[in-house]
N, CA, C and O of each residue as an XYZ file, in Angstrom:
420
protein
N       0.847     -1.187      0.000
C       0.000      0.000      0.000
C       0.887      1.244      0.000
O       1.883      1.296      0.723
N       0.540      2.222     -0.789
C       1.350      3.424     -0.953
C       1.008      4.491      0.081
O      -0.127      4.593      0.548
N       2.018      5.280      0.424
C       1.832      6.494      1.211
C       1.306      7.539      0.233
O       1.941      7.795     -0.791
N       0.166      8.142      0.526
C      -0.499      9.050     -0.408
C      -0.466     10.485      0.112
O      -0.880     10.770      1.236
N       0.038     11.377     -0.739
C       0.207     12.776     -0.374
C      -0.419     13.666     -1.445
O      -0.286     13.412     -2.642
N      -1.102     14.711     -0.989
C      -1.616     15.751     -1.876
C      -0.772     16.999     -1.673
O      -0.626     17.472     -0.545
N      -0.213     17.539     -2.757
C       0.434     18.845     -2.718
C      -0.473     19.808     -3.459
O      -0.849     19.571     -4.607
N      -0.823     20.908     -2.781
C      -1.660     21.936     -3.406
C      -0.939     23.272     -3.400
O      -0.297     23.654     -2.423
N      -1.065     23.970     -4.523
C      -0.494     25.305     -4.644
C      -1.529     26.237     -5.264
O      -2.357     25.821     -6.073
N      -1.461     27.515     -4.862
C      -2.334     28.537     -5.436
C      -1.763     29.011     -6.775
O      -0.549     29.111     -6.952
N      -2.653     29.295     -7.690
C      -2.290     29.967     -8.937
C      -3.510     30.766     -9.379
O      -4.617     30.229     -9.407
N      -3.329     32.037     -9.724
C      -4.478     32.873    -10.084
C      -5.279     32.333    -11.270
O      -6.467     32.631    -11.398
N      -4.647     31.551    -12.129
C      -5.330     31.035    -13.315
C      -5.635     29.539    -13.204
O      -5.852     28.875    -14.217
N      -5.654     29.012    -11.991
C      -5.820     27.572    -11.793
C      -7.208     27.071    -12.154
O      -8.223     27.733    -11.936
N      -7.202     25.882    -12.712
C      -8.416     25.111    -12.943
C      -8.073     23.699    -12.461
O      -7.420     22.948    -13.186
N      -8.502     23.324    -11.249
C      -8.107     22.032    -10.678
C      -8.453     20.829    -11.552
O      -7.776     19.802    -11.487
N      -9.509     20.949    -12.376
C      -9.866     19.846    -13.266
C      -8.829     19.654    -14.367
O      -8.663     18.555    -14.896
N      -8.144     20.725    -14.701
C      -7.142     20.695    -15.764
C      -5.719     20.668    -15.221
O      -4.863     19.976    -15.771
N      -5.455     21.408    -14.153
C      -4.109     21.585    -13.634
C      -3.851     20.632    -12.461
O      -3.822     21.039    -11.300
N      -3.669     19.377    -12.797
C      -3.402     18.355    -11.780
C      -2.645     17.211    -12.421
O      -2.700     17.019    -13.636
N      -1.946     16.460    -11.606
C      -1.307     15.248    -12.079
C      -0.955     14.356    -10.911
O      -1.025     14.763     -9.751
N      -0.575     13.128    -11.238
C      -0.235     12.126    -10.224
C       1.109     11.509    -10.590
O       1.339     11.118    -11.735
N       1.981     11.431     -9.609
C       3.261     10.725     -9.740
C       3.231      9.582     -8.743
O       2.776      9.750     -7.612
N       3.718      8.413     -9.160
C       3.678      7.323     -8.197
C       4.755      6.276     -8.435
O       5.228      6.056     -9.550
N       5.116      5.643     -7.321
C       5.948      4.455     -7.325
C       5.111      3.386     -6.641
O       3.938      3.612     -6.345
N       5.696      2.239     -6.391
C       4.958      1.199     -5.669
C       4.635      1.622     -4.240
O       3.652      1.162     -3.658
N       5.477      2.516     -3.667
C       5.322      2.864     -2.258
C       4.845      4.293     -2.007
O       4.618      4.666     -0.856
N       4.691      5.087     -3.042
C       4.380      6.504     -2.860
C       3.475      6.973     -3.991
O       3.706      6.657     -5.158
N       2.452      7.722     -3.637
C       1.560      8.308     -4.640
C       1.391      9.783     -4.308
O       0.892     10.136     -3.239
N       1.809     10.635     -5.228
C       1.760     12.079     -5.032
C       0.751     12.694     -5.986
O       0.894     12.609     -7.205
N      -0.268     13.311     -5.414
C      -1.261     14.059     -6.180
C      -0.835     15.528     -6.140
O      -0.537     16.051     -5.066
N      -0.804     16.191     -7.276
C      -0.460     17.610     -7.343
C      -1.629     18.330     -7.989
O      -2.081     17.958     -9.072
N      -2.119     19.373     -7.307
C      -3.276     20.114     -7.817
C      -3.051     21.605     -7.582
O      -2.669     22.026     -6.490
N      -3.296     22.391     -8.626
C      -3.302     23.845     -8.483
C      -4.730     24.303     -8.244
O      -5.654     23.856     -8.923
N      -4.910     25.202     -7.270
C      -6.224     25.751     -6.940
C      -6.185     27.266     -7.021
O      -5.145     27.894     -6.821
N      -7.342     27.837     -7.319
C      -7.450     29.293     -7.419
C      -7.773     29.920     -6.072
O      -7.367     31.048     -5.795
N      -8.513     29.179     -5.221
C      -8.979     29.774     -3.970
C      -9.185     28.701     -2.897
O      -9.017     27.508     -3.150
N      -9.543     29.141     -1.728
C      -9.729     28.247     -0.585
C     -10.896     27.285     -0.779
O     -10.819     26.131     -0.358
N     -11.970     27.740     -1.408
C     -13.104     26.841     -1.646
C     -12.690     25.641     -2.478
O     -13.087     24.513     -2.188
N     -11.887     25.883     -3.517
C     -11.389     24.778     -4.334
C     -10.471     23.873     -3.513
O     -10.523     22.651     -3.646
N      -9.633     24.468     -2.668
C      -8.708     23.686     -1.838
C      -9.480     22.757     -0.901
O      -9.121     21.590     -0.745
N     -10.522     23.269     -0.289
C     -11.340     22.448      0.614
C     -12.022     21.320     -0.163
O     -12.037     20.172      0.282
N     -12.578     21.651     -1.313
C     -13.263     20.647     -2.134
C     -12.303     19.515     -2.545
O     -12.641     18.338     -2.424
N     -11.119     19.876     -3.026
C     -10.127     18.875     -3.449
C      -9.671     18.045     -2.254
O      -9.556     16.824     -2.360
N      -9.410     18.688     -1.122
C      -8.957     17.974      0.085
C      -9.986     16.944      0.528
O      -9.644     15.794      0.804
N     -11.246     17.360      0.595
C     -12.316     16.438      1.006
C     -12.442     15.270      0.035
O     -12.566     14.116      0.445
N     -12.410     15.581     -1.239
C     -12.581     14.543     -2.261
C     -11.463     13.493     -2.177
O     -11.735     12.293     -2.192
N     -10.219     13.947     -2.088
C      -9.109     12.987     -2.052
C      -9.033     12.256     -0.715
O      -8.587     11.110     -0.658
N      -9.465     12.909      0.351
C      -9.510     12.217      1.649
C     -10.530     11.082      1.588
O     -10.281      9.995      2.109
N     -11.656     11.325      0.964
C     -12.711     10.318      0.875
C     -12.426      9.254     -0.194
O     -12.564      8.057      0.060
N     -12.029      9.700     -1.384
C     -11.880      8.777     -2.514
C     -10.552      8.024     -2.533
O     -10.494      6.880     -2.984
N      -9.486      8.662     -2.044
C      -8.142      8.084     -2.146
C      -7.516      7.731     -0.798
O      -6.440      7.136     -0.749
N      -8.184      8.094      0.286
C      -7.620      7.865      1.625
C      -6.207      8.428      1.751
O      -5.293      7.748      2.216
N      -6.045      9.686      1.327
C      -4.713     10.292      1.419
C      -4.264     10.370      2.873
O      -5.077     10.472      3.791
N      -2.960     10.319      3.054
C      -2.367     10.340      4.395
C      -1.933     11.731      4.818
O      -1.932     12.056      6.005
N      -1.562     12.556      3.837
C      -0.962     13.839      4.160
C      -1.277     14.866      3.075
O      -1.422     14.527      1.901
N      -1.381     16.125      3.493
C      -1.555     17.242      2.564
C      -0.430     18.235      2.830
O      -0.211     18.641      3.971
N       0.277     18.623      1.779
C       1.311     19.643      1.875
C       0.840     20.847      1.071
O       0.521     20.732     -0.112
N       0.802     22.002      1.727
C       0.281     23.227      1.119
C       1.409     24.198      0.812
O       2.412     24.242      1.524
N       1.241     24.973     -0.250
C       2.212     26.010     -0.567
C       2.148     27.108      0.505
O       1.172     27.180      1.252
N       3.171     27.956      0.587
C       3.216     28.971      1.644
C       2.075     29.978      1.626
O       1.865     30.677      2.617
N       1.335     30.071      0.526
C       0.240     31.034      0.449
C      -0.959     30.702      1.314
O      -1.835     31.546      1.504
N      -1.016     29.487      1.843
C      -2.129     29.107      2.713
C      -1.911     29.679      4.110
O      -0.824     29.561      4.676
N      -2.949     30.296      4.657
C      -2.865     30.897      5.988
C      -3.156     29.847      7.062
O      -3.561     28.724      6.758
N      -2.943     30.228      8.310
C      -3.272     29.334      9.430
C      -4.759     28.997      9.420
O      -5.146     27.862      9.696
N      -5.585     29.980      9.102
C      -7.032     29.749      9.024
C      -7.365     28.748      7.911
O      -8.191     27.854      8.095
N      -6.715     28.911      6.763
C      -6.924     27.979      5.652
C      -6.570     26.551      6.069
O      -7.302     25.607      5.772
N      -5.446     26.410      6.755
C      -4.999     25.091      7.217
C      -6.049     24.483      8.143
O      -6.408     23.313      8.003
N      -6.537     25.279      9.085
C      -7.543     24.785     10.035
C      -8.809     24.337      9.302
O      -9.400     23.318      9.658
N      -9.224     25.083      8.293
C     -10.412     24.705      7.529
C     -10.203     23.383      6.786
O     -11.126     22.575      6.683
N      -9.002     23.166      6.274
C      -8.699     21.912      5.575
C      -8.650     20.751      6.562
O      -9.133     19.660      6.258
N      -8.074     20.974      7.731
C      -8.075     19.936      8.774
C      -9.517     19.558      9.110
O      -9.853     18.377      9.183
N     -10.361     20.563      9.314
C     -11.781     20.300      9.609
C     -12.468     19.565      8.463
O     -13.237     18.630      8.688
N     -12.184     19.994      7.231
C     -12.831     19.392      6.059
C     -12.460     17.925      5.883
O     -13.239     17.149      5.329
N     -11.283     17.543      6.349
C     -10.832     16.150      6.219
C     -11.076     15.358      7.501
O     -10.582     14.241      7.656
N     -11.835     15.944      8.407
C     -12.211     15.232      9.629
C     -11.064     14.982     10.589
O     -11.156     14.111     11.455
N      -9.983     15.740     10.444
C      -8.830     15.570     11.330
C      -8.120     14.239     11.140
O      -7.353     13.822     12.007
N      -8.362     13.568     10.022
C      -7.772     12.254      9.779
C      -6.596     12.290      8.804
O      -6.003     11.258      8.492
N      -6.267     13.493      8.328
C      -5.182     13.662      7.361
C      -4.184     14.661      7.941
O      -4.579     15.712      8.446
N      -2.899     14.339      7.871
C      -1.866     15.278      8.311
C      -1.851     16.459      7.347
O      -1.884     16.266      6.132
N      -1.801     17.679      7.878
C      -1.767     18.865      7.031
C      -0.566     19.717      7.436
O      -0.410     20.080      8.601
N       0.285     20.031      6.441
C       1.494     20.820      6.691
C       1.599     21.910      5.633
O       1.009     21.810      4.557
N       2.363     22.953      5.956
C       2.580     24.060      5.033
C       4.075     24.198      4.782
O       4.872     24.190      5.720
N       4.448     24.322      3.526
C       5.849     24.527      3.155
C       6.174     26.006      3.365
O       5.710     26.860      2.609
N       6.956     26.301      4.372
C       7.355     27.685      4.646
C       8.857     27.823      4.427
O       9.599     26.842      4.486
N       9.288     29.039      4.175
C      10.717     29.265      3.953
C      11.223     30.363      4.883
O      10.450     30.981      5.615
N      12.520     30.591      4.843
C      13.105     31.650      5.657
C      12.851     33.005      4.982
O      12.328     33.060      3.869
N      13.221     34.078      5.654
C      12.982     35.432      5.153
C      13.551     35.695      3.766
O      12.818     36.144      2.886
N      14.851     35.425      3.541
C      15.405     35.686      2.207
C      14.709     34.886      1.105
O      14.442     35.419      0.028
N      14.422     33.641      1.363
C      13.750     32.818      0.351
C      12.345     33.335      0.081
O      11.895     33.333     -1.064
N      11.653     33.774      1.113
C      10.304     34.331      0.931
C      10.342     35.580      0.069
O       9.466     35.773     -0.775
N      11.337     36.430      0.265
C      11.461     37.652     -0.542
C      11.727     37.311     -2.007
O      11.152     37.928     -2.904
N      12.596     36.334     -2.250
C      12.906     35.926     -3.629
C      11.651     35.401     -4.312
O      11.347     35.770     -5.447
N      10.933     34.546     -3.618
C       9.717     33.966     -4.185
C       8.650     35.039     -4.420
O       7.969     35.010     -5.445
N       8.495     35.977     -3.494
C       7.517     37.059     -3.653
C       7.871     37.919     -4.867
O       6.987     38.323     -5.622
N       9.147     38.196     -5.052
C       9.574     39.001     -6.198
C       9.272     38.265     -7.506
O       8.847     38.890     -8.477
N       9.481     36.982     -7.542
C       9.179     36.200     -8.754
C       7.684     36.246     -9.062
O       7.294     36.389    -10.221
N       6.852     36.128     -8.036
C       5.398     36.195     -8.261
C       4.974     37.590     -8.718
O       4.111     37.727     -9.585
N       5.582     38.624     -8.131
C       5.284     39.998     -8.575
C       5.672     40.175    -10.041
O       4.911     40.732    -10.832
N       6.870     39.692    -10.393
C       7.366     39.799    -11.774
C       6.421     39.133    -12.758
O       6.258     39.603    -13.885
N       5.800     38.045    -12.338
C       4.903     37.285    -13.224
C       3.453     37.795    -13.176
O       2.570     37.212    -13.805
N       3.209     38.888    -12.428
C       1.892     39.508    -12.431
C       0.891     38.965    -11.439
O      -0.302     39.248    -11.543
N       1.363     38.180    -10.471
C       0.454     37.634     -9.462
C      -0.069     38.717     -8.546
O      -1.198     38.636     -8.062
N       0.752     39.739     -8.303
C       0.393     40.801     -7.362
C       0.503     42.136     -8.082
O       1.338     42.313     -8.970
N      -0.329     43.049     -7.697
C      -0.306     44.383     -8.307
C       0.701     45.257     -7.604
O       0.871     46.420     -7.970
């Protein structure tokens, strides 16, 4: 049986039905989904928790503490939920890249 993980990231132009993929080995299954907003994130989390029995969710740094709590609640507290955070310099570099690409005004 594989360890199943969902990685979710925000993208302003995301369409979760289109922007997703699965990578897997015999022991690991990674679901990757881009979402536009928190409602989509909750919907995807609930669906994969129910349909795939995922073990863990890893969120991009754009998810807030409140967002994390809502996802924990949506999955019934049965899925580990973590957020990928970085140090100050790395956060500034990443923010500048998103600004350059038009994510922020």
